[in-house]
C-alpha positions in Angstrom: 0.0 0.0 0.0 1.4 3.4 -1.0 1.0 6.2 1.5 1.7 9.8 0.7 3.1 11.9 3.6 3.3 15.6 4.1 6.7 15.6 2.4 5.1 14.1 -0.7 7.2 10.9 -0.3 5.4 7.7 -1.0 6.0 5.0 1.7 5.3 1.4 0.9 3.4 -0.4 3.7 3.3 -4.0 2.4 1.1 -6.7 3.9 4.0 -8.2 5.9 4.6 -4.8 7.6 1.0 -4.4 8.4 0.7 -7.9 9.7 3.7 -7.3 12.0 2.0 -4.2 13.3 -1.2 -6.0 14.1 0.7 -8.7 16.0 2.1 -5.9 18.3 -1.2 -4.4 19.1 -4.3 -5.2 21.2 -6.5 -2.8 19.2 -7.7 -3.1 15.6 -5.9 -1.9 12.5 -8.4 -0.7 10.0 -7.9 0.1 6.3 -10.3 1.7 3.8 -13.1 -0.8 3.2 -12.8 -2.5 6.5 -15.8 -2.5 8.8 -15.5 0.4 11.2 -13.0 2.4 9.1 -15.6 5.0 8.0 -16.9 5.4 11.6 -13.5 6.0 12.9 -12.2 8.3 10.2 -15.2 10.7 10.2 -15.3 13.7 12.5 -18.1 15.9 13.9 -17.8 18.7 11.3 -19.2 17.4 8.0 -17.1 19.9 6.1 -14.0 17.9 6.9 -13.7 14.8 4.8 -10.2 13.2 4.9 -9.1 9.6 4.6 -6.3 8.4 6.7 -4.2 5.5 5.2 -4.9 3.4 8.3 -6.7 3.7 11.6 -5.6 2.0 14.8 -8.2 1.7 17.5 -5.9 1.8 20.5 -6.9 -0.2 23.6 -4.1 1.0 25.9 -1.0 3.0 26.4 1.3 0.2 24.9 -0.8 0.5 21.7 -0.1 4.2 21.6 3.6 3.8 22.2 3.8 1.1 19.5 2.0 3.3 17.0 4.2 6.4 17.6 7.3 4.2 17.1 5.8 2.6 14.0 4.9 6.0 12.5 8.4 7.3 13.0 10.0 4.1 11.6 7.9 4.4 8.4 7.8 8.2 8.1 4.0 8.3 8.5 2.1 11.4 9.4 0.3 10.9 12.7 -3.2 12.2 13.7 -5.0 11.6 17.0 -8.8 11.4 17.4 -10.3 11.7 20.9 -13.9 13.0 20.5 -13.3 14.3 16.9 -15.3 17.4 17.9 -12.8 20.0 16.8 -14.3 22.3 14.2 -11.1 22.4 12.1 -11.1 18.6 12.0 -7.6 18.3 13.5 -8.3 14.7 14.4 -7.9 13.5 10.9 -5.5 13.9 8.0 -5.2 12.6 4.4 -2.9 9.6 4.1 -2.0 9.6 7.8 -1.9 7.0 10.5 -4.9 7.9 12.8 -4.9 6.8 16.4 -8.6 6.4 17.3 -8.6 6.7 21.1 -12.4 6.4 21.6 -12.1 2.9 23.2 -10.0 4.3 26.0 -12.8 6.0 28.0 -12.4 4.9 31.6 -13.0 7.4 34.5 -11.8 6.8 38.1 -12.9 9.2 40.9 -10.9 9.7 44.1 -13.4 11.3 46.4 -10.9 11.9 49.2 -8.5 13.8 47.1 -11.3 15.2 44.9 -9.5 14.2 41.7 -10.9 12.3 38.6 -8.5 10.4 36.3 -10.0 10.3 32.8 -8.6 8.4 29.8 -7.9 10.2 26.6 -11.0 8.9 24.7 -13.5 10.2 27.2 -16.2 12.6 26.2 -17.4 15.3 28.7 -20.4 13.2 29.5 -18.3 10.3 30.6 -16.6 12.4 33.2 -19.7 14.2 34.3 -21.6 11.0 34.9 -19.0 9.4 37.1 -18.1 12.5 39.1 -21.8 13.5 39.7 -22.3 10.2 41.4 -20.4 11.8 44.2 -21.8 15.3 43.9 -18.6 16.5 42.3 -17.8 18.0 38.9 -14.8 18.9 36.8 -14.6 22.2 35.0 -15.5 21.2 31.4 -17.3 22.5 28.4 -21.1 22.6 27.7 -21.7 20.0 25.0 -21.4 16.5 26.5 -20.2 14.8 23.2 -17.0 16.9 23.1 -13.8 15.0 23.7 -12.0 16.0 26.9 -8.4 16.0 25.5 -8.8 18.6 22.8 -11.0 20.7 25.0 -8.4 20.7 27.8 -5.2 21.1 25.9 -6.8 24.1 24.1 -7.8 25.8 27.4 -11.5 24.9 27.7 -14.4 26.8 29.2 -18.0 26.1 30.3 -20.6 26.8 33.0 -18.1 26.4 35.9 -15.4 28.6 34.4 -16.5 31.7 36.3 -15.9 29.9 39.6 -12.7 28.0 38.8 -11.1 29.2 35.6 -10.2 27.6 32.3 -10.6 23.8 32.2 -6.8 23.6 31.9 -6.4 25.7 35.1 -8.0 22.8 36.9 -5.8 20.0 35.6 -3.4 18.5 38.2 -1.5 16.2 35.9 -1.4 14.5 32.5 0.1 11.3 31.2 1.7 11.7 27.7 3.5 9.5 25.2 6.3 11.6 23.7 7.7 11.6 20.2 10.4 9.1 21.1 7.7 6.7 22.4 8.2 7.3 26.1 5.4 7.5 28.7 6.0 10.6 30.9 4.0 12.5 33.6 3.5 16.2 33.4 2.5 18.1 36.5 3.6 21.0 38.8 6.1 18.5 40.3 7.3 16.6 37.2 8.2 18.0 33.8 6.9 21.5 34.6 7.7 22.9 31.2 5.7 20.3 29.5 2.8 20.8 31.9 2.8 24.5 31.2 2.7 23.9 27.4 0.0 21.2 27.5 -2.4 23.6 29.2 -3.2 25.6 26.1 -0.6 24.5 23.5 -2.8 21.8 22.0 -1.5 18.4 20.8 2.0 19.7 19.9 4.0 17.7 22.4 2.8 14.1 22.2 -0.3 11.9 22.7 -2.1 12.6 25.9 -3.3 9.3 27.4 -4.9 10.5 30.6 -5.8 13.6 32.5 -6.3 14.2 36.2 -8.9 16.9 37.0 -9.5 18.7 40.3 -13.1 18.3 41.3 -15.5 20.6 43.1 -18.9 20.2 44.9 -21.5 20.8 42.3 -25.1 19.4 42.1 -26.4 16.9 41.6 -29.2 19.5 41.3 -28.6 22.9 39.9 -30.8 25.7 38.4 -30.3 25.8 34.7 -32.0 26.1 31.3 -33.3 28.7 28.9 -35.9 31.4 28.6 -36.8 32.5 25.0 -38.5 35.6 23.6 -39.3 36.7 20.0 -36.4 38.5 18.3 -38.4 41.7 18.4 -37.6 41.8 22.2 -33.8 41.4 21.6 -32.9 45.0 22.5 -34.5 44.7 25.9 -33.2 41.2 26.6 -29.6 42.3 25.8 -30.1 45.3 28.1 -31.2 42.9 30.8 -28.2 40.7 30.1 -25.8 43.6 30.4 -27.3 44.5 33.7 -27.3 41.0 35.1 -23.7 40.1 34.1 -22.3 43.2 36.0 -23.6 41.8 39.4 -23.8 38.1 38.8 -22.2 36.0 41.5 -19.5 33.5 40.3 -22.0 30.7 40.7 -24.1 32.2 37.9 -23.1 31.9 34.3 -25.3 33.6 31.6 -25.3 33.1 27.9 -27.3 34.9 25.2 -28.0 33.4 21.8 -30.0 34.7 18.8 -31.1 32.2 16.2 -34.1 30.8 14.3 -36.3 28.9 16.8 -35.5 25.2 16.6 -38.5 22.7 16.5 -38.2 22.1 20.3 -41.3 20.9 22.2 -40.9 23.7 24.7 -41.4 26.4 22.0 -44.7 27.1 20.3 -45.0 25.4 16.9 -46.0 28.7 15.3 -42.6 30.1 16.3 -40.5 27.3 14.9 -38.0 28.7 12.3 -38.7 32.3 13.4 -36.0 34.5 14.9 -35.8 34.4 18.7 -33.4 35.5 21.4 -32.8 33.2 24.4 -30.9 33.5 27.7 -29.3 30.4 29.0 -28.4 30.3 32.7 -26.5 27.9 35.0 -26.5 28.5 38.7 -24.1 25.9 40.1 -24.5 26.8 43.8 -27.4 26.3 46.2 -30.6 25.8 44.1 -32.8 28.0 46.4 -30.4 30.9 45.9 -30.2 30.0 42.2 -34.0 30.4 41.8 -33.7 33.9 43.3 -30.8 34.8 41.0 -32.6 33.8 37.8 -36.0 35.3 38.8 -35.4 38.6 36.8 -34.9 36.5 33.7 -38.0 34.4 34.1 -40.2 37.5 34.8 -38.8 39.7 32.0 -41.2 40.6 29.1 -43.4 38.0 27.5 -41.4 34.8 27.1 -42.5 32.3 24.5 -40.8 29.4 26.3 -39.2 28.8 29.7 -37.2 25.7 30.8 -35.1 27.5 33.3 -35.7 25.2 36.3 -34.1 23.0 38.9 -32.6 20.0 37.1 -29.6 17.6 37.3 -26.3 19.1 36.4 -25.6 16.3 33.9 -28.9 17.1 32.2 -27.8 20.7 31.7 -24.5 19.6 30.4 -26.2 17.8 27.5 -29.0 20.3 27.0 -27.3 21.8 23.8 -26.2 18.5 22.3 -29.1 18.3 19.9 -28.0 21.6 18.4 -24.6 20.1 17.5 -25.2 16.8 15.8 -22.4 14.9 14.1 -22.1 15.3 10.4 -23.7 18.7 10.0 -21.5 21.4 8.3 -20.0 24.0 10.7 -18.1 27.2 10.3 -17.4 29.5 13.2 -15.7 32.8 14.0 -14.9 33.8 17.5 -13.4 36.6 19.6 -12.7 37.2 23.3 -14.3 40.4 24.6 -13.4 42.7 27.5 -17.0 43.7 28.0 -20.4 43.8 26.3 -20.9 47.2 24.7 -24.3 48.5 23.4 -22.7 48.9 20.0 -21.8 45.2 20.0 -25.3 44.2 20.9 -26.6 46.2 17.9 -24.2 44.2 15.6 -25.4 40.9 17.2 -29.0 41.8 16.5 -28.2 43.0 12.9 -26.3 39.9 11.9 -28.7 37.5 13.7 -31.4 38.9 11.4 -29.4 37.8 8.4 -28.8 34.2 9.5 -29.2 32.0 6.3 -29.6 28.7 8.0 -32.2 27.4 10.6 -29.3 26.0 12.7 -26.9 29.0 13.0 -26.6 31.4 16.0 -24.9 34.5 17.4 -23.8 33.6 20.9 -22.4 35.7 23.8 -20.9 33.6 26.7 -19.9 34.9 30.1 -16.4 34.0 31.3 -15.5 36.8 33.8 -14.2 35.5 37.1 -11.5 33.1 38.3 -9.5 33.1 35.1 -8.9 36.8 35.4 -7.2 36.4 38.8 -4.2 34.5 37.5 -1.2 35.9 35.7 -1.2 35.8 31.9 1.8 33.4 31.9 0.2 31.0 34.4 -0.2 28.5 31.5 0.0 28.5 27.7 -3.7 29.3 27.3 -3.2 32.9 28.4 -6.0 35.4 27.5 -6.5 36.3 31.2 -8.1 39.6 30.0 -11.0 37.7 28.5 -14.4 38.3 30.2 -16.8 37.2 27.5 -16.6 35.4 24.2 -18.7 36.0 21.0 -19.1 33.0 18.8 -20.6 33.3 15.3 -21.7 29.8 14.9 -22.6 28.8 11.3 -24.3 25.5 11.0 -26.1 24.0 8.0 -26.9 20.7 6.2 -25.9 20.8 2.5 -22.5 21.4 0.8 -24.3 23.5 -1.8 -25.0 26.0 0.9 -21.4 26.4 2.0 -20.7 29.7 0.3 -23.7 31.7 1.7 -23.2 30.4 5.2 -19.4 31.0 5.3 -20.0 34.5 3.9 -22.5 35.3 6.6 -20.1 34.2 9.4 -17.3 36.2 7.9 -19.3 39.3 7.5 -20.6 39.1 11.1 -17.1 38.6 12.3 -15.8 41.6 10.4 -18.4 43.7 12.2 -17.8 42.3 15.7 -14.0 42.1 15.7 -13.6 45.7 16.6 -14.9 44.8 20.2 -12.3 42.1 20.7 -9.5 41.9 23.3 -7.4 40.9 20.3 -7.5 37.3 21.6 -9.4 34.3 20.4 -10.2 30.7 21.5 -7.9 28.3 19.7 -10.5 25.4 19.8 -12.9 27.6 17.8 -10.5 28.3 14.9 -11.7 26.9 11.6 -9.6 25.0 9.1 -8.8 28.1 7.0 -7.4 30.2 9.8 -3.7 30.7 9.7 -0.7 31.5 11.9 -1.9 35.0 12.7 -5.0 33.6 14.4 -3.0 31.1 16.3 -0.9 34.0 17.5 -4.1 35.8 18.6 -5.0 32.7 20.6 -1.6 32.1 22.2 0.0 35.6 22.0 3.0 36.0 24.2 3.3 32.3 24.9 4.3 31.2 21.4 8.1 31.7 21.9 8.0 29.6 25.1 5.9 27.0 23.4 8.4 26.7 20.5 11.2 26.1 23.0 9.2 23.4 24.8 8.4 21.9 21.4 12.1 21.8 20.5 12.8 19.9 23.7 10.0 17.3 23.5 9.3 17.0 19.7 12.4 18.5 17.9 11.5 16.7 14.6 7.8 18.0 14.7 6.4 14.5 14.7 3.1 15.9 16.1 2.1 18.4 13.5 -1.6 17.7 12.6 -2.6 20.5 15.0 -2.3 24.2 15.5 1.4 23.6 14.9 4.1 25.3 16.9 7.3 24.7 15.1 10.3 23.8 17.3 12.9 26.6 17.7 
């Protein structure tokens, strides 16, 4: 089998070579046409359609080490798939050797130390389910089907970020297979430089095989959900949002989104497909206090739908899953914000009215809190001046609609960029965004990351990522 690498050299992987690899592995080796190959190679964003030369479904760390060594021996490009949820499709690459880590999804909870150890293939929902059994939670994202590893190594934020910082701020250790096939530990006590870089620098330094998260008392019951109004009330709702976020306690995270109403059972049928504005809230503290905190939202104007209630935390964590199905086409633009200005709100209303797809949205997410209290060089993720994020989330079904939806997102971005801190979230960068946008995401940390890269991966083995070239 001929495999073309990034250097455009063709490497011959004959049957004997592949048979020898299979003998060294516990997991499956899949080639095009094999059962399971298509499922493994595809990723969440339907715009990304690449075909690895072979897929290995790793069953343990020894499989990972074996694959890294094999890829180096045969000059194969490596790509690593955890949840496959990255919008740029970084989990896959044409002609590469893909490590499909989805079978490594165990979670172990140490209730005394309040630490969860999660394997690389875990989705957010895997961690949430196990930790909530003990009334504990890790600081993760807000779509339960997202993979933990890409989220965490890119920084990560969600409903608990205001209380405890970026997801990566709450990692106490990581296990990693390096470019030379060694298993190492990265923490504040061991390989501190690597630990610094892994918390924001993405998959540049090796294959993360496990993550240890600090856990906090949350739930099992919280106050969370949405209240929705017709888009005609957007100006008033955004004024309310600006008022509430100024005095919101850390336990309360507020999100505003404008989009066409989905066909959800809690919304009137005659509103389905029509423009709405909704406020999403999560109060992760005492539910009785939470009900008081969200009362101004529930009593504002004339809502067309209200599911802002007491509910299990794990339920809130999956509440948005149906808006992000696998295989739909996605194109996003995003910026960190220092505040929410009235002029920005006007632009959000303006461009929400132009949304060309029933699935797209303009989103404002509240971050202000714990992350702002740490120094900018605390970890590679940086962006400690970020207090909000705007996400222009394009989403549609058909390839023939790509141009109009991408154009909408770019135009909305062009009008909202002026309100940015200058920073952006690396996990929200699309496939077509270049080094300037990576610099906007990592800013002053890039030089230090390049030095760490030179130490741990001098030959740039791990490069199917937002690549930091070794100095």
